[in-house]
N, C-alpha and C positions, 0 to 999 in steps of 0.2 A: 701747245709749246710753254715751257714750262718760264713762270714770269718772275716766281717771288723767292728769294735766295732758298727756303724751305723746301719749296717743291722742284728745283735745281737740285737741290742735295739729295733729295729722295730719290728724285730720277738717276742722279748717280748710284746711288745705293742700290735701287732695282737692275740696274746693268750691271753691276758687280755681283750680285745674288744670282743671276741668270747665269750667269758665267761660271759658277760656281756648281751651281745645281745643274747647271746642263753636264758640266763634268762628271760630275758627282752619278747621274741619269746613265751616263754612258758607260762606267765605270761598271755600275752595276747591271745593265745589259751584256757587257763583255762577260762577265763573269755566270751569268745565267745561258749563254751560248755555250759558254764550255759544259755546261753540265748536259744540255741540249746535245750537242756534238757527242758527248760520253754515253747516252743514252740511246742514240742514234748507231752509236758503233757496238754496241751490245757489250762491252766491256763493263764489267758491275764494280770493282775495283776503283778505275779510274772515277766512275758516275758516283760512287761514293763519296771519293775526294773531294771531288767536284761541287759537288752538295755540302760537305763541311765547310769547304772555302766560302761559298756564295749564304751562306746563314748569316752570317756577322755583315756581312755585306748590306743585305735586305733588311737586315735589323738596323742597322746605320741609316739607313735611308728612312725609316720610318721616323728615328729620332732627330732628324734633320729635316723634316717636315719634306722630303721630295716625293715619299709615296706613302699612300692611305696605311694603316695599318692593317686592316682587313685585306686590302689587294694584299700585303705580305703575306699575310696567313695563308690567304688563297693559292697562291703561287708557291710556298715551301708545302702546304700540303698534297697539292698537285704533284710537283716535283719529288715529294719524297715515295710519294705511294709510286711513279714509276719507276725510280731507286729500284724501291725493294720489289716489285715485280720483277723485274731485270736480274736481280739477286735474287730472286726464289726459280728463274728457271734455267739460270747459269748452273 
């Protein structure tokens, strides 16, 4: 339990940041789910649009410290290749 005023304040700040980061992660996951659903449906146009929408969200997650840079790079690469494969087959 926090005893000093500084540690009490840090506990409050940590709770506030955790709430913001949780919301941010949830928002990113929603955008990722939309891309996954578009890929699963096989609709190349909606998959491209969803991919275009998720890119800035993932980048924002990196700059805000919610996600690691390499994690986002890996996700973007894999999603891009899957969308490209759908576009090629359509």
